[in-house]
LUMLUM-534343 format. One record per residue: x, y, z of N, C-alpha, C, O in turn; residue in three letters. Coordinates in nm, 3 decimals. Example, Ala and Ser with C-alpha at 12.3 -4.5 7.8 and 13.67 -1.06 7.14 Angstrom:
<rs>
1.319, -0.569, 0.780, 1.230, -0.450, 0.780, 1.320, -0.330, 0.780, 1.424, -0.332, 0.846, ALA
1.285, -0.225, 0.708, 1.367, -0.106, 0.714, 1.290, 0.003, 0.787, 1.341, 0.114, 0.804, SER
</rs>
This chain:
<rs>
-4.912, 0.627, 1.422, -4.839, 0.506, 1.456, -4.692, 0.524, 1.415, -4.663, 0.570, 1.305, MET
-4.602, 0.488, 1.504, -4.460, 0.500, 1.477, -4.413, 0.391, 1.381, -4.472, 0.284, 1.370, ALA
-4.304, 0.423, 1.312, -4.243, 0.331, 1.218, -4.105, 0.294, 1.271, -4.026, 0.382, 1.305, LYS
-4.075, 0.163, 1.277, -3.943, 0.117, 1.319, -3.852, 0.107, 1.198, -3.885, 0.041, 1.099, LEU
-3.736, 0.173, 1.206, -3.641, 0.177, 1.095, -3.506, 0.127, 1.144, -3.444, 0.186, 1.232, VAL
-3.459, 0.016, 1.084, -3.327, -0.038, 1.115, -3.231, 0.016, 1.010, -3.240, -0.020, 0.892, PHE
-3.140, 0.100, 1.053, -3.044, 0.157, 0.959, -2.905, 0.158, 1.017, -2.884, 0.203, 1.129, GLY
-2.809, 0.108, 0.939, -2.670, 0.109, 0.983, -2.579, 0.118, 0.861, -2.617, 0.082, 0.750, MET
-2.457, 0.166, 0.886, -2.355, 0.165, 0.781, -2.310, 0.021, 0.762, -2.295, -0.055, 0.858, MET
-2.288, -0.015, 0.636, -2.256, -0.154, 0.603, -2.147, -0.157, 0.496, -2.145, -0.074, 0.405, MET
-2.057, -0.254, 0.508, -1.953, -0.271, 0.407, -2.010, -0.338, 0.283, -2.121, -0.391, 0.286, SER
-1.935, -0.336, 0.176, -1.979, -0.401, 0.052, -2.002, -0.550, 0.071, -2.084, -0.610, 0.000, LEU
-1.932, -0.611, 0.166, -1.950, -0.753, 0.190, -2.047, -0.782, 0.305, -2.051, -0.894, 0.357, ASP
-2.125, -0.680, 0.346, -2.238, -0.704, 0.435, -2.214, -0.695, 0.584, -2.296, -0.744, 0.662, GLY
-2.102, -0.635, 0.627, -2.072, -0.628, 0.769, -2.092, -0.488, 0.826, -2.077, -0.388, 0.755, TYR
-2.125, -0.482, 0.954, -2.134, -0.356, 1.027, -2.025, -0.356, 1.134, -2.001, -0.458, 1.198, VAL
-1.960, -0.242, 1.151, -1.856, -0.231, 1.253, -1.833, -0.083, 1.278, -1.772, -0.014, 1.196, ASP
-1.882, -0.035, 1.392, -1.873, 0.109, 1.420, -1.729, 0.160, 1.425, -1.707, 0.279, 1.407, HIS
-1.632, 0.073, 1.448, -1.493, 0.116, 1.455, -1.429, 0.127, 1.317, -1.326, 0.193, 1.302, MET
-1.488, 0.066, 1.217, -1.430, 0.065, 1.083, -1.481, 0.177, 0.993, -1.420, 0.207, 0.890, GLU
-1.592, 0.239, 1.029, -1.651, 0.341, 0.944, -1.644, 0.477, 1.011, -1.691, 0.495, 1.123, PHE
-1.585, 0.572, 0.942, -1.584, 0.709, 0.989, -1.659, 0.790, 0.884, -1.611, 0.805, 0.771, THR
-1.776, 0.842, 0.919, -1.853, 0.916, 0.819, -1.783, 1.046, 0.779, -1.719, 1.112, 0.861, PRO
-1.798, 1.081, 0.652, -1.748, 1.211, 0.606, -1.831, 1.320, 0.673, -1.932, 1.292, 0.736, THR
-1.788, 1.443, 0.658, -1.861, 1.556, 0.717, -2.004, 1.562, 0.664, -2.097, 1.589, 0.739, ALA
-2.021, 1.537, 0.535, -2.155, 1.543, 0.475, -2.243, 1.429, 0.528, -2.360, 1.450, 0.558, LYS
-2.188, 1.309, 0.537, -2.265, 1.195, 0.589, -2.298, 1.215, 0.737, -2.408, 1.182, 0.781, LEU
-2.204, 1.269, 0.814, -2.230, 1.295, 0.955, -2.342, 1.399, 0.969, -2.427, 1.386, 1.056, PHE
-2.341, 1.500, 0.883, -2.449, 1.600, 0.883, -2.582, 1.531, 0.857, -2.682, 1.564, 0.921, ARG
-2.585, 1.435, 0.764, -2.707, 1.357, 0.736, -2.754, 1.286, 0.864, -2.873, 1.287, 0.895, HIS
-2.661, 1.224, 0.937, -2.698, 1.152, 1.060, -2.746, 1.248, 1.169, -2.833, 1.213, 1.249, PHE
-2.691, 1.369, 1.173, -2.738, 1.469, 1.270, -2.884, 1.502, 1.239, -2.967, 1.506, 1.330, ILE
-2.915, 1.525, 1.113, -3.052, 1.559, 1.074, -3.147, 1.441, 1.100, -3.261, 1.461, 1.142, GLU
-3.100, 1.321, 1.075, -3.180, 1.201, 1.106, -3.212, 1.197, 1.255, -3.328, 1.177, 1.293, GLU
-3.111, 1.217, 1.339, -3.130, 1.213, 1.485, -3.229, 1.322, 1.529, -3.312, 1.299, 1.616, ALA
-3.219, 1.439, 1.469, -3.310, 1.549, 1.505, -3.455, 1.515, 1.471, -3.547, 1.557, 1.542, ARG
-3.475, 1.439, 1.365, -3.610, 1.410, 1.320, -3.672, 1.285, 1.379, -3.791, 1.260, 1.360, GLY
-3.594, 1.206, 1.450, -3.645, 1.079, 1.503, -3.729, 1.100, 1.629, -3.703, 1.190, 1.709, GLN
-3.829, 1.016, 1.643, -3.911, 1.015, 1.763, -3.831, 0.958, 1.880, -3.853, 0.996, 1.995, THR
-3.740, 0.867, 1.851, -3.657, 0.806, 1.953, -3.571, 0.696, 1.892, -3.574, 0.673, 1.771, GLY
-3.495, 0.631, 1.977, -3.407, 0.523, 1.933, -3.426, 0.401, 2.022, -3.440, 0.413, 2.143, SER
-3.425, 0.285, 1.959, -3.439, 0.156, 2.026, -3.310, 0.078, 2.003, -3.273, 0.050, 1.889, LEU
-3.243, 0.045, 2.112, -3.111, -0.015, 2.104, -3.105, -0.153, 2.168, -3.179, -0.184, 2.261, TYR
-3.013, -0.234, 2.114, -2.966, -0.352, 2.186, -2.863, -0.303, 2.287, -2.813, -0.191, 2.276, GLY
-2.833, -0.386, 2.386, -2.742, -0.342, 2.493, -2.606, -0.297, 2.443, -2.559, -0.190, 2.482, ARG
-2.542, -0.376, 2.358, -2.405, -0.342, 2.316, -2.398, -0.210, 2.241, -2.311, -0.128, 2.269, ARG
-2.489, -0.189, 2.147, -2.486, -0.064, 2.070, -2.526, 0.054, 2.158, -2.477, 0.165, 2.138, ILE
-2.614, 0.031, 2.256, -2.648, 0.139, 2.348, -2.525, 0.180, 2.428, -2.498, 0.299, 2.445, TYR
-2.449, 0.082, 2.477, -2.330, 0.115, 2.554, -2.228, 0.192, 2.470, -2.158, 0.279, 2.522, GLU
-2.220, 0.161, 2.341, -2.133, 0.237, 2.251, -2.188, 0.379, 2.233, -2.113, 0.476, 2.244, ILE
-2.316, 0.389, 2.206, -2.377, 0.520, 2.179, -2.384, 0.609, 2.303, -2.392, 0.731, 2.289, MET
-2.383, 0.552, 2.422, -2.391, 0.634, 2.543, -2.269, 0.726, 2.558, -2.267, 0.813, 2.644, SER
-2.169, 0.706, 2.475, -2.056, 0.798, 2.464, -2.107, 0.942, 2.446, -2.046, 1.036, 2.496, TYR
-2.220, 0.957, 2.375, -2.273, 1.090, 2.345, -2.341, 1.157, 2.465, -2.378, 1.274, 2.457, TRP
-2.357, 1.084, 2.575, -2.414, 1.144, 2.697, -2.317, 1.239, 2.765, -2.360, 1.332, 2.833, ASP
-2.189, 1.219, 2.747, -2.087, 1.298, 2.816, -2.029, 1.403, 2.721, -2.021, 1.381, 2.600, ASP
-1.990, 1.515, 2.777, -1.922, 1.619, 2.700, -1.776, 1.580, 2.680, -1.712, 1.525, 2.770, GLU
-1.724, 1.610, 2.562, -1.584, 1.584, 2.531, -1.523, 1.712, 2.475, -1.568, 1.760, 2.371, HIS
-1.424, 1.768, 2.541, -1.369, 1.898, 2.497, -1.312, 1.896, 2.355, -1.303, 2.001, 2.291, PRO
-1.273, 1.780, 2.308, -1.213, 1.772, 2.174, -1.316, 1.772, 2.061, -1.278, 1.775, 1.944, GLU
-1.445, 1.768, 2.093, -1.549, 1.766, 1.991, -1.550, 1.893, 1.908, -1.521, 2.002, 1.956, TRP
-1.585, 1.875, 1.781, -1.609, 1.990, 1.694, -1.757, 2.026, 1.701, -1.833, 1.962, 1.773, ASP
-1.799, 2.128, 1.627, -1.938, 2.174, 1.631, -2.036, 2.065, 1.589, -2.142, 2.050, 1.650, ASP
-2.001, 1.989, 1.486, -2.091, 1.884, 1.437, -2.111, 1.776, 1.544, -2.223, 1.729, 1.563, ALA
-2.006, 1.738, 1.612, -2.018, 1.637, 1.717, -2.105, 1.688, 1.832, -2.184, 1.612, 1.889, GLU
-2.090, 1.816, 1.866, -2.176, 1.873, 1.971, -2.322, 1.876, 1.925, -2.412, 1.850, 2.005, ARG
-2.346, 1.906, 1.798, -2.483, 1.905, 1.744, -2.544, 1.766, 1.750, -2.660, 1.750, 1.788, GLU
-2.465, 1.665, 1.712, -2.518, 1.528, 1.717, -2.551, 1.490, 1.861, -2.657, 1.435, 1.888, PHE
-2.458, 1.520, 1.953, -2.480, 1.486, 2.094, -2.608, 1.552, 2.145, -2.686, 1.489, 2.216, ALA
-2.630, 1.677, 2.109, -2.750, 1.748, 2.154, -2.877, 1.681, 2.100, -2.973, 1.660, 2.173, GLU
-2.876, 1.647, 1.971, -2.992, 1.580, 1.910, -3.015, 1.443, 1.973, -3.129, 1.406, 2.001, ALA
-2.908, 1.370, 1.996, -2.918, 1.235, 2.054, -2.970, 1.241, 2.197, -3.054, 1.159, 2.236, TRP
-2.922, 1.336, 2.275, -2.964, 1.347, 2.414, -3.112, 1.383, 2.427, -3.179, 1.339, 2.520, ARG
-3.162, 1.463, 2.334, -3.302, 1.509, 2.342, -3.402, 1.397, 2.320, -3.510, 1.399, 2.379, LYS
-3.369, 1.302, 2.237, -3.468, 1.200, 2.204, -3.474, 1.089, 2.309, -3.373, 1.054, 2.369, GLN
-3.595, 1.034, 2.330, -3.604, 0.920, 2.420, -3.534, 0.798, 2.360, -3.530, 0.780, 2.238, PRO
-3.481, 0.718, 2.448, -3.412, 0.595, 2.406, -3.466, 0.479, 2.488, -3.498, 0.493, 2.606, LYS
-3.476, 0.364, 2.423, -3.520, 0.242, 2.489, -3.414, 0.137, 2.462, -3.361, 0.129, 2.351, TRP
-3.383, 0.057, 2.564, -3.280, -0.046, 2.549, -3.341, -0.182, 2.580, -3.401, -0.202, 2.686, VAL
-3.325, -0.274, 2.487, -3.368, -0.412, 2.508, -3.248, -0.488, 2.566, -3.151, -0.515, 2.496, ALA
-3.258, -0.522, 2.693, -3.148, -0.592, 2.758, -3.200, -0.666, 2.880, -3.282, -0.615, 2.956, SER
-3.150, -0.787, 2.897, -3.185, -0.862, 3.017, -3.075, -0.849, 3.123, -3.092, -0.897, 3.235, SER
-2.963, -0.785, 3.087, -2.852, -0.775, 3.182, -2.826, -0.633, 3.231, -2.773, -0.614, 3.340, THR
-2.862, -0.534, 3.153, -2.838, -0.395, 3.193, -2.930, -0.358, 3.309, -3.050, -0.382, 3.303, LEU
-2.874, -0.299, 3.412, -2.952, -0.263, 3.531, -2.982, -0.114, 3.538, -3.085, -0.073, 3.593, LYS
-2.893, -0.031, 3.483, -2.914, 0.113, 3.482, -2.882, 0.167, 3.343, -2.809, 0.105, 3.265, THR
-2.939, 0.283, 3.314, -2.915, 0.347, 3.185, -2.905, 0.497, 3.206, -2.943, 0.549, 3.311, ALA
-2.854, 0.564, 3.107, -2.833, 0.708, 3.114, -2.962, 0.788, 3.106, -3.072, 0.733, 3.107, GLY
-2.946, 0.919, 3.098, -3.061, 1.010, 3.094, -3.150, 0.982, 2.973, -3.103, 0.944, 2.866, PRO
-3.279, 1.003, 2.993, -3.378, 0.992, 2.886, -3.381, 0.852, 2.824, -3.415, 0.836, 2.707, ASN
-3.346, 0.751, 2.904, -3.337, 0.614, 2.855, -3.416, 0.520, 2.946, -3.409, 0.529, 3.068, THR
-3.491, 0.431, 2.882, -3.571, 0.331, 2.953, -3.522, 0.192, 2.914, -3.504, 0.162, 2.796, THR
-3.502, 0.108, 3.014, -3.468, -0.032, 2.988, -3.599, -0.107, 2.975, -3.683, -0.104, 3.065, ILE
-3.617, -0.175, 2.863, -3.740, -0.249, 2.840, -3.744, -0.375, 2.924, -3.641, -0.430, 2.961, LEU
-3.865, -0.420, 2.955, -3.883, -0.540, 3.036, -3.869, -0.668, 2.955, -3.814, -0.668, 2.845, GLY
-3.917, -0.775, 3.010, -3.900, -0.908, 2.951, -3.983, -0.931, 2.826, -3.945, -1.012, 2.741, GLN
-4.096, -0.861, 2.812, -4.185, -0.884, 2.697, -4.156, -0.783, 2.587, -4.230, -0.686, 2.569, ASP
-4.047, -0.806, 2.513, -4.002, -0.715, 2.408, -4.113, -0.687, 2.308, -4.137, -0.571, 2.272, LEU
-4.181, -0.791, 2.263, -4.285, -0.772, 2.161, -4.394, -0.678, 2.211, -4.431, -0.585, 2.139, GLU
-4.445, -0.700, 2.329, -4.554, -0.616, 2.381, -4.507, -0.472, 2.400, -4.581, -0.379, 2.368, ALA
-4.386, -0.454, 2.452, -4.338, -0.318, 2.476, -4.312, -0.243, 2.347, -4.342, -0.124, 2.338, GLU
-4.257, -0.310, 2.247, -4.231, -0.243, 2.119, -4.362, -0.216, 2.046, -4.377, -0.110, 1.986, VAL
-4.454, -0.309, 2.050, -4.586, -0.283, 1.990, -4.653, -0.163, 2.057, -4.717, -0.082, 1.990, ARG
-4.638, -0.151, 2.187, -4.695, -0.037, 2.259, -4.630, 0.093, 2.214, -4.699, 0.192, 2.193, SER
-4.497, 0.094, 2.200, -4.427, 0.213, 2.151, -4.479, 0.253, 2.013, -4.508, 0.370, 1.988, LEU
-4.491, 0.154, 1.925, -4.538, 0.183, 1.789, -4.679, 0.239, 1.791, -4.711, 0.328, 1.712, LYS
-4.764, 0.190, 1.879, -4.903, 0.235, 1.886, -4.915, 0.373, 1.949, -4.993, 0.456, 1.903, THR
-4.838, 0.398, 2.054, -4.849, 0.524, 2.129, -4.782, 0.643, 2.062, -4.823, 0.757, 2.083, ARG
-4.679, 0.617, 1.982, -4.597, 0.725, 1.927, -4.619, 0.743, 1.778, -4.672, 0.655, 1.710, LEU
-4.578, 0.857, 1.729, -4.578, 0.886, 1.585, -4.434, 0.913, 1.542, -4.349, 0.946, 1.625, ASP
-4.408, 0.900, 1.413, -4.275, 0.929, 1.359, -4.190, 0.804, 1.348, -4.240, 0.691, 1.353, GLY
-4.060, 0.828, 1.333, -3.966, 0.718, 1.316, -3.891, 0.688, 1.444, -3.843, 0.777, 1.514, GLU
-3.883, 0.559, 1.473, -3.799, 0.512, 1.583, -3.685, 0.434, 1.520, -3.705, 0.333, 1.453, ILE
-3.564, 0.483, 1.543, -3.445, 0.417, 1.493, -3.424, 0.288, 1.570, -3.441, 0.284, 1.692, GLU
-3.387, 0.181, 1.500, -3.350, 0.054, 1.562, -3.201, 0.035, 1.535, -3.157, 0.045, 1.421, VAL
-3.124, 0.008, 1.640, -2.980, -0.014, 1.622, -2.940, -0.139, 1.698, -2.980, -0.162, 1.813, ALA
-2.860, -0.219, 1.632, -2.813, -0.345, 1.689, -2.865, -0.460, 1.605, -2.986, -0.476, 1.588, GLY
-2.774, -0.539, 1.553, -2.815, -0.644, 1.460, -2.896, -0.755, 1.527, -2.990, -0.807, 1.467, THR
-2.861, -0.791, 1.649, -2.937, -0.897, 1.718, -3.078, -0.849, 1.752, -3.174, -0.923, 1.736, LYS
-3.089, -0.725, 1.797, -3.220, -0.668, 1.825, -3.301, -0.661, 1.696, -3.419, -0.697, 1.694, LEU
-3.238, -0.616, 1.589, -3.309, -0.606, 1.460, -3.358, -0.744, 1.416, -3.468, -0.755, 1.361, ALA
-3.278, -0.849, 1.438, -3.323, -0.982, 1.402, -3.446, -1.022, 1.483, -3.542, -1.075, 1.428, LYS
-3.442, -0.996, 1.613, -3.557, -1.029, 1.699, -3.682, -0.954, 1.652, -3.790, -1.013, 1.644, SER
-3.666, -0.826, 1.622, -3.781, -0.746, 1.579, -3.828, -0.786, 1.439, -3.947, -0.781, 1.409, LEU
-3.734, -0.827, 1.354, -3.771, -0.877, 1.221, -3.852, -1.005, 1.235, -3.955, -1.022, 1.170, THR
-3.804, -1.096, 1.320, -3.875, -1.223, 1.343, -4.017, -1.199, 1.394, -4.107, -1.279, 1.368, ASP
-4.037, -1.089, 1.467, -4.169, -1.055, 1.520, -4.252, -0.974, 1.420, -4.367, -0.940, 1.447, LEU
-4.193, -0.943, 1.305, -4.264, -0.865, 1.203, -4.283, -0.719, 1.241, -4.380, -0.657, 1.198, GLY
-4.191, -0.664, 1.319, -4.208, -0.529, 1.369, -4.127, -0.422, 1.296, -4.156, -0.303, 1.311, LEU
-4.027, -0.460, 1.219, -3.948, -0.359, 1.149, -4.020, -0.320, 1.020, -4.060, -0.405, 0.940, ILE
-4.036, -0.190, 1.004, -4.109, -0.136, 0.889, -4.019, -0.098, 0.773, -4.063, -0.094, 0.658, ASP
-3.892, -0.071, 0.803, -3.802, -0.025, 0.697, -3.658, -0.057, 0.734, -3.621, -0.052, 0.851, GLU
-3.579, -0.089, 0.634, -3.436, -0.119, 0.650, -3.360, -0.017, 0.566, -3.386, -0.003, 0.447, TYR
-3.265, 0.053, 0.629, -3.181, 0.149, 0.557, -3.037, 0.103, 0.569, -2.977, 0.105, 0.676, ARG
-2.984, 0.063, 0.455, -2.846, 0.018, 0.450, -2.763, 0.129, 0.389, -2.784, 0.168, 0.274, MET
-2.669, 0.180, 0.465, -2.577, 0.281, 0.416, -2.454, 0.207, 0.366, -2.364, 0.174, 0.443, TYR
-2.451, 0.181, 0.237, -2.349, 0.097, 0.175, -2.222, 0.178, 0.153, -2.219, 0.273, 0.075, LEU
-2.116, 0.136, 0.223, -1.987, 0.205, 0.217, -1.891, 0.127, 0.127, -1.894, 0.004, 0.127, CYS
-1.807, 0.197, 0.051, -1.716, 0.129, -0.042, -1.595, 0.069, 0.029, -1.480, 0.104, 0.001, PRO
-1.622, -0.020, 0.121, -1.520, -0.085, 0.202, -1.550, -0.234, 0.207, -1.667, -0.274, 0.214, THR
-1.448, -0.316, 0.205, -1.464, -0.460, 0.224, -1.393, -0.493, 0.356, -1.273, -0.472, 0.370, VAL
-1.470, -0.546, 0.451, -1.413, -0.580, 0.582, -1.366, -0.724, 0.589, -1.264, -0.752, 0.653, LEU
-1.438, -0.816, 0.525, -1.399, -0.956, 0.527, -1.426, -1.028, 0.658, -1.393, -1.145, 0.673, GLY
-1.487, -0.957, 0.754, -1.514, -1.015, 0.885, -1.602, -0.920, 0.962, -1.623, -0.805, 0.923, ARG
-1.654, -0.970, 1.072, -1.730, -0.883, 1.161, -1.872, -0.930, 1.183, -1.904, -1.047, 1.165, GLY
-1.956, -0.837, 1.220, -2.095, -0.865, 1.248, -2.176, -0.841, 1.121, -2.173, -0.730, 1.067, THR
-2.248, -0.942, 1.071, -2.329, -0.920, 0.951, -2.445, -0.825, 0.980, -2.500, -0.824, 1.090, PRO
-2.482, -0.746, 0.880, -2.597, -0.656, 0.892, -2.721, -0.735, 0.933, -2.797, -0.691, 1.020, TYR
-2.742, -0.850, 0.870, -2.852, -0.938, 0.908, -2.797, -1.048, 0.998, -2.710, -1.125, 0.957, PHE
-2.847, -1.054, 1.120, -2.799, -1.152, 1.218, -2.857, -1.292, 1.195, -2.826, -1.385, 1.269, ALA
-2.940, -1.306, 1.093, -3.000, -1.434, 1.057, -3.029, -1.431, 0.909, -2.976, -1.347, 0.837, GLY
-3.111, -1.521, 0.862, -3.146, -1.520, 0.720, -3.209, -1.386, 0.682, -3.286, -1.328, 0.758, PRO
-3.175, -1.338, 0.564, -3.231, -1.212, 0.518, -3.379, -1.228, 0.494, -3.422, -1.321, 0.425, ARG
-3.458, -1.139, 0.552, -3.603, -1.148, 0.530, -3.636, -1.108, 0.386, -3.556, -1.040, 0.321, PRO
-3.751, -1.148, 0.336, -3.792, -1.104, 0.202, -3.813, -0.952, 0.204, -3.890, -0.899, 0.284, PRO
-3.743, -0.884, 0.116, -3.747, -0.738, 0.112, -3.778, -0.687, -0.029, -3.758, -0.756, -0.129, LEU
-3.827, -0.563, -0.032, -3.854, -0.496, -0.159, -3.787, -0.359, -0.155, -3.810, -0.281, -0.062, ARG
-3.703, -0.331, -0.255, -3.633, -0.203, -0.263, -3.733, -0.093, -0.295, -3.810, -0.104, -0.391, LEU
-3.733, 0.015, -0.215, -3.824, 0.126, -0.240, -3.751, 0.256, -0.273, -3.812, 0.348, -0.327, VAL
-3.622, 0.264, -0.241, -3.547, 0.386, -0.272, -3.398, 0.357, -0.267, -3.352, 0.267, -0.197, ALA
-3.324, 0.436, -0.343, -3.179, 0.436, -0.333, -3.132, 0.577, -0.364, -3.181, 0.642, -0.456, ASN
-3.036, 0.623, -0.288, -2.984, 0.756, -0.313, -2.840, 0.765, -0.263, -2.800, 0.696, -0.169, ASP
-2.765, 0.851, -0.328, -2.628, 0.875, -0.290, -2.630, 0.981, -0.180, -2.680, 1.092, -0.200, VAL
-2.576, 0.946, -0.065, -2.575, 1.040, 0.047, -2.452, 1.129, 0.039, -2.461, 1.250, 0.059, ILE
-2.341, 1.071, 0.010, -2.218, 1.147, -0.005, -2.132, 1.071, -0.105, -2.104, 0.952, -0.084, ASP
-2.091, 1.135, -0.209, -2.012, 1.077, -0.315, -1.995, 0.927, -0.321, -2.012, 0.867, -0.427, GLY
-1.961, 0.864, -0.210, -1.930, 0.722, -0.210, -2.033, 0.634, -0.138, -2.034, 0.513, -0.160, GLU
-2.116, 0.690, -0.054, -2.209, 0.612, 0.027, -2.348, 0.614, -0.036, -2.403, 0.720, -0.064, VAL
-2.403, 0.495, -0.056, -2.536, 0.481, -0.114, -2.630, 0.430, -0.006, -2.600, 0.332, 0.062, ILE
-2.743, 0.497, 0.010, -2.845, 0.448, 0.104, -2.946, 0.367, 0.025, -3.008, 0.416, -0.069, ARG
-2.961, 0.242, 0.064, -3.061, 0.153, 0.005, -3.172, 0.139, 0.106, -3.147, 0.103, 0.221, LEU
-3.295, 0.166, 0.065, -3.410, 0.158, 0.155, -3.501, 0.047, 0.110, -3.548, 0.045, -0.004, THR
-3.527, -0.047, 0.201, -3.610, -0.163, 0.174, -3.727, -0.168, 0.273, -3.717, -0.116, 0.384, TYR
-3.834, -0.229, 0.232, -3.946, -0.261, 0.321, -3.971, -0.410, 0.311, -3.934, -0.474, 0.213, VAL
-4.034, -0.467, 0.413, -4.067, -0.610, 0.404, -4.153, -0.637, 0.280, -4.244, -0.560, 0.249, PRO
-4.122, -0.745, 0.211, -4.196, -0.780, 0.089, -4.326, -0.851, 0.124, -4.402, -0.888, 0.035, ALA
</rs>
């Protein structure tokens, strides 16, 4: 059975913003390895549109960026969206019954499925489908933006914490 893992970089004051965080080389290497090991990724529409950047080749990329793109392209992706009509390679747009489709993915697959997008994570949390939360706590205060939790924080229990790169701490929680 697959495990759904919601993990994103987060500021000290609880916000996520892909434009505000640039991972160090060591942290980016961590994300490359994560992508290589994932069974797939489940996205909300907005974060999928941001991540689809990795579908195209960019001549300015360094070796690490090419490695991430390769790992990302190989894995299946699912997008929860009622407005998206088409998606890139290796990507499926989920239908209207999010709960049934995600439960089916969890039952049919093994390994970790990354969940990205705060609104999607809230919907999946409300349905009791997220198995683990990974907060990559960055030493930055944004003071604004999209909160990591799009609604009330669910009851959680800390199961691990580790320093990923000098300044970034990964906090791993499971539903309490």
